DSSP file (Angstrom, degrees, kcal/mol; ACC not computed):
  #  RESIDUE AA STRUCTURE BP1 BP2  ACC     N-H-->O    O-->H-N    N-H-->O    O-->H-N    TCO  KAPPA ALPHA  PHI   PSI    X-CA   Y-CA   Z-CA
    1    1 A M    >>        0   0    0      0, 0.0     4,-1.6     0, 0.0     3,-1.0   0.000 360.0 360.0 360.0 -39.6   57.1  -26.0   14.0
    2    2 A L  H 3>  +     0   0    0      1,-0.3     4,-2.2     2,-0.2     3,-0.2   0.901 360.0  54.3 -58.5 -39.3   58.8  -28.4   11.6
    3    3 A G  H 34 S+     0   0    0      1,-0.2    -1,-0.3     2,-0.2     5,-0.1   0.717 107.0  52.4 -67.2 -20.3   55.7  -28.4    9.4
    4    4 A L  H <4 S+     0   0    0     -3,-1.0    67,-0.7     1,-0.1    94,-0.4   0.815 119.9  30.6 -82.4 -32.9   55.9  -24.6    9.2
    5    5 A I  H  < S+     0   0    0     -4,-1.6    94,-2.8    -3,-0.2    92,-0.3   0.594 119.2  49.9-105.3 -12.1   59.5  -24.4    8.1
    6    6 A M  S  < S-     0   0    0     -4,-2.2    -1,-0.1    -5,-0.2    90,-0.1  -0.976  85.7-109.7-128.5 141.2   59.9  -27.7    6.1
    7    7 A P    >>  -     0   0    0      0, 0.0     4,-2.3     0, 0.0     3,-0.6  -0.374  25.6-123.2 -66.5 147.0   57.7  -29.1    3.3
    8    8 A A  H 3> S+     0   0    0      1,-0.2     4,-1.8     2,-0.2     5,-0.2   0.867 111.6  59.6 -57.0 -39.0   55.6  -32.2    4.2
    9    9 A S  H 34 S+     0   0    0      1,-0.2     4,-0.3     2,-0.2    -1,-0.2   0.864 109.0  43.8 -61.3 -35.5   57.3  -34.1    1.3
   10   10 A Y  H X4 S+     0   0    0     -3,-0.6     3,-1.7     1,-0.2     4,-0.4   0.914 109.7  55.0 -73.1 -44.6   60.7  -33.5    2.9
   11   11 A L  H >< S+     0   0    0     -4,-2.3     3,-0.9     1,-0.3     5,-0.2   0.796 100.6  60.6 -61.9 -28.7   59.5  -34.4    6.4
   12   12 A R  T 3< S+     0   0    0     -4,-1.8    -1,-0.3     1,-0.2    -2,-0.2   0.692 104.2  51.3 -70.0 -17.2   58.2  -37.7    5.2
   13   13 A T  T <  S+     0   0    0     -3,-1.7     2,-0.3    -4,-0.3    -1,-0.2   0.447 106.9  55.8-100.7  -0.7   61.7  -38.7    4.1
   14   14 A I  S <  S-     0   0    0     -3,-0.9     2,-1.0    -4,-0.4     3,-0.1  -0.779  90.0 -95.1-129.4 169.8   63.6  -38.0    7.3
   15   15 A D     >  -     0   0    0     -2,-0.3     4,-2.4     1,-0.2     5,-0.2  -0.778  34.6-164.7 -84.4 104.3   63.7  -38.8   11.0
   16   16 A R  H  > S+     0   0    0     -2,-1.0     4,-2.6     1,-0.2     5,-0.2   0.836  85.8  54.1 -63.4 -35.2   61.7  -35.9   12.5
   17   17 A V  H  > S+     0   0    0      2,-0.2     4,-2.0     1,-0.2    -1,-0.2   0.924 110.8  46.1 -65.7 -44.1   62.8  -36.6   16.0
   18   18 A R  H  > S+     0   0    0      2,-0.2     4,-2.5     1,-0.2    -2,-0.2   0.921 113.0  49.9 -63.8 -44.2   66.5  -36.4   14.9
   19   19 A L  H  X S+     0   0    0     -4,-2.4     4,-2.8     1,-0.2     5,-0.2   0.923 109.3  51.2 -60.9 -44.8   65.8  -33.2   12.9
   20   20 A A  H  X S+     0   0    0     -4,-2.6     4,-2.0     1,-0.2    11,-0.2   0.894 110.9  49.0 -59.8 -40.0   64.1  -31.6   15.9
   21   21 A A  H  X S+     0   0    0     -4,-2.0     4,-1.8     2,-0.2    -1,-0.2   0.906 111.5  48.9 -66.4 -41.6   67.1  -32.4   18.1
   22   22 A E  H  X S+     0   0    0     -4,-2.5     4,-2.2     1,-0.2    -2,-0.2   0.909 112.3  48.2 -64.2 -41.9   69.5  -31.0   15.5
   23   23 A L  H  X S+     0   0    0     -4,-2.8     4,-3.0     2,-0.2     6,-0.3   0.856 106.4  57.3 -68.5 -33.8   67.5  -27.8   15.2
   24   24 A K  H  X>S+     0   0    0     -4,-2.0     4,-1.6    -5,-0.2     5,-0.7   0.922 109.6  45.7 -60.7 -42.9   67.3  -27.5   19.0
   25   25 A E  H  <5S+     0   0    0     -4,-1.8    -2,-0.2     2,-0.2    -1,-0.2   0.917 114.5  48.2 -64.3 -43.7   71.2  -27.5   19.0
   26   26 A L  H  <5S+     0   0    0     -4,-2.2    -2,-0.2     1,-0.2    -1,-0.2   0.912 121.5  33.4 -64.3 -45.0   71.3  -25.1   16.1
   27   27 A F  H  <5S-     0   0    0     -4,-3.0    -1,-0.2     2,-0.3    -2,-0.2   0.570 103.5-124.6 -91.7 -10.7   68.8  -22.6   17.6
   28   28 A G  T  <5S+     0   0    0     -4,-1.6     2,-0.3    -5,-0.3    -3,-0.2   0.633  83.3  55.5  77.5  12.9   69.7  -23.1   21.2
   29   29 A R  S   <S-     0   0    0     -5,-0.7     2,-0.5    -6,-0.3    -2,-0.3  -0.974  96.4 -84.6-165.2 161.6   66.1  -24.0   22.2
   30   30 A D    >   -     0   0    0     -2,-0.3     3,-1.7     1,-0.2    -9,-0.1  -0.632  33.3-144.6 -73.3 122.7   63.3  -26.3   21.3
   31   31 A L  T 3  S+     0   0    0     -2,-0.5    -1,-0.2     1,-0.3     3,-0.0   0.678  97.3  67.5 -66.0 -16.3   61.4  -24.7   18.4
   32   32 A A  T 3  S+     0   0    0      1,-0.2     2,-1.1   -12,-0.1    -1,-0.3   0.752  89.5  69.6 -73.2 -22.4   58.2  -26.1   19.8
   33   33 A D  S <  S-     0   0    0     -3,-1.7    -1,-0.2     2,-0.0    -3,-0.0  -0.743  76.0-174.0 -96.6  87.4   58.6  -23.7   22.7
   34   34 A Q        -     0   0    0     -2,-1.1    -3,-0.1    -3,-0.0     5,-0.1  -0.703  23.2-126.2 -87.7 126.6   58.0  -20.3   21.0
   35   35 A P    >   -     0   0    0      0, 0.0     3,-1.9     0, 0.0     4,-0.5  -0.395  27.6-113.3 -63.3 148.7   58.6  -17.2   23.0
   36   36 A P  T 3> S+     0   0    0      0, 0.0     4,-1.0     0, 0.0     3,-0.5   0.783 113.0  68.1 -55.3 -28.2   55.5  -14.9   22.9
   37   37 A I  H 3> S+     0   0    0      1,-0.2     4,-2.7     2,-0.2     5,-0.2   0.778  84.5  72.5 -65.1 -25.5   57.5  -12.3   21.0
   38   38 A I  H <> S+     0   0    0     -3,-1.9     4,-2.6     1,-0.2    -1,-0.2   0.931  97.7  45.5 -57.9 -49.1   57.6  -14.6   17.9
   39   39 A M  H  > S+     0   0    0     -4,-0.5     4,-2.3    -3,-0.5    -1,-0.2   0.871 112.8  51.7 -64.6 -35.6   54.0  -14.1   17.0
   40   40 A R  H  X S+     0   0    0     -4,-1.0     4,-2.3     2,-0.2    -1,-0.2   0.899 110.2  49.0 -66.5 -39.3   54.3  -10.4   17.5
   41   41 A Q  H  X S+     0   0    0     -4,-2.7     4,-2.6     2,-0.2    -2,-0.2   0.918 110.9  49.7 -64.8 -43.8   57.3  -10.3   15.2
   42   42 A L  H  X S+     0   0    0     -4,-2.6     4,-2.0     2,-0.2    -2,-0.2   0.908 111.3  49.2 -62.7 -42.0   55.5  -12.4   12.5
   43   43 A R  H  X S+     0   0    0     -4,-2.3     4,-1.0     2,-0.2    -1,-0.2   0.924 111.9  48.8 -62.2 -44.1   52.4  -10.0   12.7
   44   44 A A  H >X S+     0   0    0     -4,-2.3     4,-1.0     1,-0.2     3,-0.6   0.913 110.9  50.2 -62.8 -42.9   54.7   -7.0   12.4
   45   45 A M  H 3< S+     0   0    0     -4,-2.6     3,-0.4     1,-0.2    -1,-0.2   0.876 107.8  53.6 -63.1 -37.2   56.5   -8.5    9.4
   46   46 A S  H 3< S+     0   0    0     -4,-2.0    -1,-0.2     1,-0.2    -2,-0.2   0.719 111.6  45.7 -72.4 -18.9   53.2   -9.2    7.7
   47   47 A R  H << S+     0   0    0     -4,-1.0     2,-0.4    -3,-0.6    -1,-0.2   0.603 101.0  76.4 -97.8 -13.5   52.1   -5.6    8.0
   48   48 A Y     <  +     0   0    0     -4,-1.0     2,-0.4    -3,-0.4     0, 0.0  -0.796  50.3 175.9-106.6 141.1   55.2   -3.8    6.9
   49   49 A S        -     0   0    0     -2,-0.4     3,-0.2     1,-0.1    -3,-0.0  -0.982  19.9-177.8-141.8 131.3   56.6   -3.4    3.4
   50   50 A A    >>  +     0   0    0     -2,-0.4     3,-2.6     1,-0.1     4,-0.5   0.175  52.7 118.5-104.4  13.7   59.6   -1.4    2.3
   51   51 A R  G >4  +     0   0    0      1,-0.3     3,-1.2     2,-0.2     4,-0.3   0.851  70.0  55.9 -49.8 -42.3   58.8   -2.3   -1.4
   52   52 A N  G 34 S+     0   0    0      1,-0.2    -1,-0.3    -3,-0.2     3,-0.1   0.580 108.4  49.5 -72.1  -6.6   58.3    1.4   -2.3
   53   53 A R  G X4 S+     0   0    0     -3,-2.6     3,-1.6     1,-0.1     4,-0.4   0.420  80.0  95.4-108.0  -0.7   61.8    2.2   -1.0
   54   54 A L  G X< S+     0   0    0     -3,-1.2     3,-1.7    -4,-0.5    32,-0.2   0.842  75.6  63.7 -62.0 -33.9   63.8   -0.5   -2.8
   55   55 A A  G 3  S+     0   0    0     -4,-0.3    -1,-0.3     1,-0.3    -2,-0.1   0.703  92.1  67.2 -64.2 -18.0   64.8    1.8   -5.7
   56   56 A E  G <  S+     0   0    0     -3,-1.6    -1,-0.3     2,-0.1    -2,-0.2   0.676  77.5 104.7 -74.8 -17.5   66.7    3.9   -3.2
   57   57 A L  S <  S-     0   0    0     -3,-1.7    29,-0.2    -4,-0.4     3,-0.0  -0.364  81.4-110.7 -65.1 141.1   69.2    1.1   -2.6
   58   58 A P        -     0   0    0      0, 0.0     2,-0.9     0, 0.0    -1,-0.1  -0.371  44.5 -90.0 -66.5 154.5   72.6    1.6   -4.2
   59   59 A R        +     0   0    0     -3,-0.1    28,-0.1    -4,-0.0    -4,-0.0  -0.549  67.2 151.9 -71.9 108.5   73.2   -0.8   -7.1
   60   60 A V        -     0   0    0     -2,-0.9     2,-0.2    26,-0.3    -3,-0.0  -0.967  57.6 -87.6-132.8 149.9   74.9   -3.8   -5.5
   61   61 A P        -     0   0    0      0, 0.0     2,-0.4     0, 0.0    27,-0.1  -0.419  54.6-170.2 -59.5 121.7   74.9   -7.4   -6.6
   62   62 A T        -     0   0    0     25,-0.3    27,-2.4    -2,-0.2     2,-0.5  -0.963  16.9-171.5-126.0 132.2   71.8   -8.8   -5.0
   63   63 A L  E     -a   89   0A   0     -2,-0.4     2,-0.5    25,-0.2    27,-0.2  -0.988   4.3-167.9-121.4 124.1   70.6  -12.4   -4.7
   64   64 A V  E     -a   90   0A   0     25,-3.0    27,-2.5    -2,-0.5     2,-0.4  -0.963   9.2-169.6-113.5 126.4   67.1  -13.2   -3.4
   65   65 A V  E     +a   91   0A   0     -2,-0.5     2,-0.3    25,-0.2    27,-0.2  -0.946   7.3 175.2-121.5 135.3   66.5  -16.9   -2.6
   66   66 A S  E     -a   92   0A   0     25,-2.2    27,-3.0    -2,-0.4     2,-0.5  -0.960  27.9-128.9-135.4 154.1   63.1  -18.5   -1.8
   67   67 A G  E >   -a   93   0A   0     -2,-0.3     3,-2.1     6,-0.3    30,-0.1  -0.889  21.8-133.0 -99.1 133.9   61.8  -22.0   -1.1
   68   68 A A  T 3  S+     0   0    0     25,-2.7    29,-0.2    -2,-0.5    -1,-0.1   0.767 107.1  45.0 -57.3 -27.5   58.8  -22.9   -3.2
   69   69 A H  T 3  S+     0   0    0     27,-3.3     2,-0.6    24,-0.3    29,-0.4   0.091  78.3 138.5-105.7  22.1   57.0  -24.2   -0.1
   70   70 A D    <   -     0   0    0     -3,-2.1   -65,-0.1    27,-0.4    27,-0.1  -0.572  26.9-179.3 -73.9 115.4   57.9  -21.3    2.2
   71   71 A L  S    S+     0   0    0    -67,-0.7    -1,-0.2    -2,-0.6   -66,-0.1   0.671  80.7  47.1 -86.6 -19.3   54.8  -20.5    4.3
   72   72 A I  S    S+     0   0    0    -68,-0.3    -1,-0.1     1,-0.2    -2,-0.1   0.890 129.8  16.3 -89.6 -46.2   56.5  -17.7    6.2
   73   73 A A  S    S-     0   0    0     -6,-0.1    -6,-0.3     4,-0.0    -1,-0.2  -0.731  87.7-153.3-128.0  80.6   58.1  -15.8    3.3
   74   74 A P    >>  -     0   0    0      0, 0.0     3,-1.7     0, 0.0     4,-1.3  -0.122  25.8-111.3 -58.2 150.8   56.4  -17.1    0.1
   75   75 A P  H 3> S+     0   0    0      0, 0.0     4,-3.2     0, 0.0     5,-0.2   0.794 114.5  67.0 -53.6 -31.9   58.3  -17.0   -3.2
   76   76 A R  H 3> S+     0   0    0      1,-0.2     4,-2.0     2,-0.2     5,-0.1   0.863 101.8  48.9 -60.3 -32.5   55.9  -14.3   -4.5
   77   77 A L  H <> S+     0   0    0     -3,-1.7     4,-2.4     2,-0.2    -1,-0.2   0.900 111.7  47.7 -72.2 -41.0   57.3  -12.0   -1.9
   78   78 A G  H  X S+     0   0    0     -4,-1.3     4,-2.6     2,-0.2    -2,-0.2   0.909 112.0  50.3 -63.5 -42.5   60.9  -12.9   -2.8
   79   79 A R  H  X S+     0   0    0     -4,-3.2     4,-2.3     2,-0.2    -2,-0.2   0.924 111.3  48.6 -60.5 -45.4   60.2  -12.4   -6.5
   80   80 A S  H  X S+     0   0    0     -4,-2.0     4,-1.4    -5,-0.2    -2,-0.2   0.892 110.6  51.6 -62.6 -40.9   58.6   -9.0   -5.7
   81   81 A L  H  X S+     0   0    0     -4,-2.4     4,-0.6     1,-0.2     3,-0.4   0.940 110.7  47.4 -60.9 -48.5   61.6   -8.0   -3.7
   82   82 A A  H >< S+     0   0    0     -4,-2.6     3,-0.9     1,-0.2     6,-0.5   0.879 108.9  54.7 -62.6 -38.5   64.0   -9.0   -6.5
   83   83 A Q  H 3< S+     0   0    0     -4,-2.3    -1,-0.2     1,-0.2    -2,-0.2   0.800 106.2  53.1 -65.6 -27.5   62.0   -7.1   -9.0
   84   84 A G  H 3< S+     0   0    0     -4,-1.4     2,-0.6    -3,-0.4    -1,-0.2   0.587  97.4  74.0 -84.1 -10.6   62.2   -3.9   -6.9
   85   85 A I  S X< S-     0   0    0     -3,-0.9     3,-2.3    -4,-0.6   -30,-0.1  -0.917  92.0-114.5-109.2 119.3   66.0   -4.0   -6.6
   86   86 A A  T 3  S-     0   0    0     -2,-0.6   -26,-0.3     1,-0.3   -24,-0.1  -0.256  96.2  -0.3 -54.1 124.6   67.9   -3.0   -9.8
   87   87 A G  T 3  S+     0   0    0      1,-0.2   -25,-0.3    -4,-0.1    -1,-0.3   0.495  92.3 152.8  77.1   4.7   69.8   -5.9  -11.2
   88   88 A A    <   -     0   0    0     -3,-2.3     2,-0.4    -6,-0.5    -1,-0.2  -0.300  35.5-141.5 -68.4 152.2   68.8   -8.4   -8.5
   89   89 A R  E     -a   63   0A   0    -27,-2.4   -25,-3.0     2,-0.0     2,-0.4  -0.943   8.8-153.0-115.0 136.3   68.6  -12.1   -9.3
   90   90 A F  E     -a   64   0A   0     -2,-0.4     2,-0.4   -27,-0.2   -25,-0.2  -0.929  11.9-177.6-111.8 132.1   65.9  -14.4   -7.9
   91   91 A V  E     -a   65   0A   0    -27,-2.5   -25,-2.2    -2,-0.4     2,-0.5  -0.997   6.9-163.2-129.4 129.8   66.4  -18.1   -7.4
   92   92 A E  E     -a   66   0A   0     -2,-0.4   -25,-0.2   -27,-0.2   -27,-0.1  -0.954  12.1-146.3-115.0 128.3   63.6  -20.4   -6.1
   93   93 A F  E >   -a   67   0A   0    -27,-3.0   -25,-2.7    -2,-0.5     3,-1.2  -0.837   9.9-157.2 -90.5 112.7   64.4  -23.9   -4.7
   94   94 A P  T 3  S+     0   0    0      0, 0.0    -1,-0.1     0, 0.0   -27,-0.1   0.733  88.0  45.5 -66.3 -23.2   61.4  -26.1   -5.8
   95   95 A Q  T 3  S+     0   0    0    -27,-0.1     2,-0.2    -3,-0.1   -85,-0.1   0.453 100.4  86.7 -99.0  -0.7   61.9  -28.6   -3.0
   96   96 A A    <   -     0   0    0     -3,-1.2   -27,-3.3   -30,-0.1   -26,-0.2  -0.577  48.6-165.9-110.3 163.3   62.4  -26.3    0.0
   97   97 A G    >   -     0   0    0    -92,-0.3     3,-1.0    -2,-0.2   -27,-0.4  -0.218  60.9 -53.5-116.3-150.0   60.5  -24.4    2.6
   98   98 A H  T 3  S+     0   0    0    -29,-0.4   -92,-0.2   -94,-0.4   -93,-0.1   0.806 131.1  60.6 -65.8 -30.3   61.4  -21.6    5.0
   99   99 A A  T >>  +     0   0    0    -94,-2.8     4,-2.9     1,-0.2     3,-1.6  -0.050  66.9 139.4 -87.6  34.4   64.3  -23.6    6.4
  100  100 A L  H <>  +     0   0    0     -3,-1.0     4,-3.2     1,-0.3    -1,-0.2   0.852  65.6  54.3 -47.7 -47.5   65.9  -23.7    2.9
  101  101 A P  H 34 S+     0   0    0      0, 0.0    -1,-0.3     0, 0.0     8,-0.1   0.763 116.1  40.3 -64.7 -21.0   69.5  -23.1    4.2
  102  102 A I  H X4 S+     0   0    0     -3,-1.6     3,-0.9     2,-0.1    -2,-0.2   0.893 119.9  42.2 -87.2 -48.7   69.1  -26.0    6.5
  103  103 A Q  H 3< S+     0   0    0     -4,-2.9    -3,-0.2     1,-0.3     3,-0.1   0.873 131.3  25.7 -66.2 -39.1   67.3  -28.4    4.2
  104  104 A C  T 3X S+     0   0    0     -4,-3.2     4,-2.8    -5,-0.3    -1,-0.3  -0.383  77.1 148.4-122.7  51.3   69.5  -27.5    1.1
  105  105 A A  H <> S+     0   0    0     -3,-0.9     4,-2.8     1,-0.2     5,-0.2   0.909  72.0  45.6 -57.8 -49.2   72.7  -26.4    2.9
  106  106 A A  H  > S+     0   0    0      1,-0.2     4,-2.3     2,-0.2    -1,-0.2   0.923 116.3  45.4 -63.2 -44.6   75.1  -27.6    0.2
  107  107 A E  H  > S+     0   0    0      2,-0.2     4,-2.3     1,-0.2    -1,-0.2   0.896 114.5  48.9 -66.4 -39.8   73.1  -26.1   -2.7
  108  108 A T  H  X S+     0   0    0     -4,-2.8     4,-2.7    -8,-0.2     5,-0.2   0.937 112.3  47.8 -64.8 -46.7   72.6  -22.8   -0.8
  109  109 A N  H  X S+     0   0    0     -4,-2.8     4,-2.6    -5,-0.2    -2,-0.2   0.894 111.6  50.6 -62.2 -40.4   76.2  -22.5    0.0
  110  110 A D  H  X S+     0   0    0     -4,-2.3     4,-2.3    -5,-0.2    -1,-0.2   0.926 111.5  48.0 -62.1 -45.4   77.2  -23.3   -3.6
  111  111 A L  H  X S+     0   0    0     -4,-2.3     4,-2.3     1,-0.2    -2,-0.2   0.921 113.8  46.9 -61.4 -45.5   74.8  -20.6   -4.8
  112  112 A L  H  X S+     0   0    0     -4,-2.7     4,-2.8     2,-0.2     5,-0.3   0.897 110.4  52.4 -65.1 -40.9   76.1  -18.0   -2.3
  113  113 A E  H  X S+     0   0    0     -4,-2.6     4,-2.5    -5,-0.2    -1,-0.2   0.927 111.5  46.4 -61.4 -44.2   79.7  -18.8   -3.1
  114  114 A K  H  X S+     0   0    0     -4,-2.3     4,-2.4     2,-0.2    -1,-0.2   0.893 112.9  50.4 -65.1 -39.3   79.1  -18.3   -6.8
  115  115 A H  H  X S+     0   0    0     -4,-2.3     4,-2.3     2,-0.2    -2,-0.2   0.941 113.2  44.2 -64.4 -47.6   77.2  -15.1   -6.2
  116  116 A V  H  X S+     0   0    0     -4,-2.8     4,-2.6     2,-0.2    -2,-0.2   0.904 113.5  51.2 -65.3 -41.4   79.9  -13.6   -3.9
  117  117 A T  H  X S+     0   0    0     -4,-2.5     4,-2.5    -5,-0.3    -1,-0.2   0.933 111.7  46.8 -61.5 -46.4   82.7  -14.7   -6.3
  118  118 A A  H  X S+     0   0    0     -4,-2.4     4,-2.3     2,-0.2    -1,-0.2   0.888 112.2  51.0 -63.6 -38.8   80.9  -13.1   -9.3
  119  119 A A  H  X S+     0   0    0     -4,-2.3     4,-2.4     2,-0.2    -2,-0.2   0.915 111.2  47.6 -65.1 -42.9   80.3   -9.9   -7.3
  120  120 A E  H  X S+     0   0    0     -4,-2.6     4,-2.6     2,-0.2    -2,-0.2   0.917 112.0  49.7 -64.0 -43.6   83.9   -9.7   -6.3
  121  121 A E  H  X S+     0   0    0     -4,-2.5     4,-2.3     1,-0.2    -2,-0.2   0.906 112.0  48.5 -62.1 -41.6   85.1  -10.3   -9.9
  122  122 A S  H  X S+     0   0    0     -4,-2.3     4,-2.3     2,-0.2    -2,-0.2   0.910 111.3  49.9 -64.3 -42.8   82.7   -7.6  -11.1
  123  123 A R  H  X S+     0   0    0     -4,-2.4     4,-2.2     2,-0.2    -2,-0.2   0.913 111.8  48.0 -62.5 -43.7   83.9   -5.1   -8.5
  124  124 A R  H  X S+     0   0    0     -4,-2.6     4,-1.4     1,-0.2    -1,-0.2   0.913 111.6  50.3 -63.7 -42.2   87.6   -5.8   -9.4
  125  125 A A  H  < S+     0   0    0     -4,-2.3     4,-0.4     1,-0.2    -2,-0.2   0.900 112.4  47.1 -63.4 -40.5   86.8   -5.3  -13.1
  126  126 A Q  H >< S+     0   0    0     -4,-2.3     3,-0.7     1,-0.2    -1,-0.2   0.875 111.8  49.8 -69.0 -37.5   85.0   -2.0  -12.4
  127  127 A S  H 3< S+     0   0    0     -4,-2.2    -1,-0.2     1,-0.2    -2,-0.2   0.718 106.6  56.1 -76.4 -19.2   87.8   -0.7  -10.2
  128  128 A S  T 3<        0   0    0     -4,-1.4    -1,-0.2     1,-0.2    -2,-0.2   0.536 360.0 360.0 -88.6  -6.3   90.5   -1.5  -12.7
  129  129 A T    <         0   0    0     -3,-0.7    -1,-0.2    -4,-0.4    -2,-0.2   0.453 360.0 360.0 -96.5 360.0   88.9    0.5  -15.5
């Protein structure tokens, strides 16, 4: 499971046993023990696309983030998602995989904080005019 959510280059630099233990605490179960529903969910996700409905979304500040090594939700899908949402911004983390918020927690939190702050400032500016 670690190889699915984290890039090999990252896994070579850390204690995999420690990471697995930390993730077990975070997720409340050993990620190696996948419930049968997981594969069904992944199959369903791979077959469904709401791309043709993205233009229906109201214009809201949107940030789409992908990890360059994400095997579950590849960056091309994130890029496509951002292109379909008016005004969306796409950011790709070159060193990350699917577990980007875990692997790059500080950078992800910083990016999200800046995005939310800018959205709030924009909303206040629009409501004061």
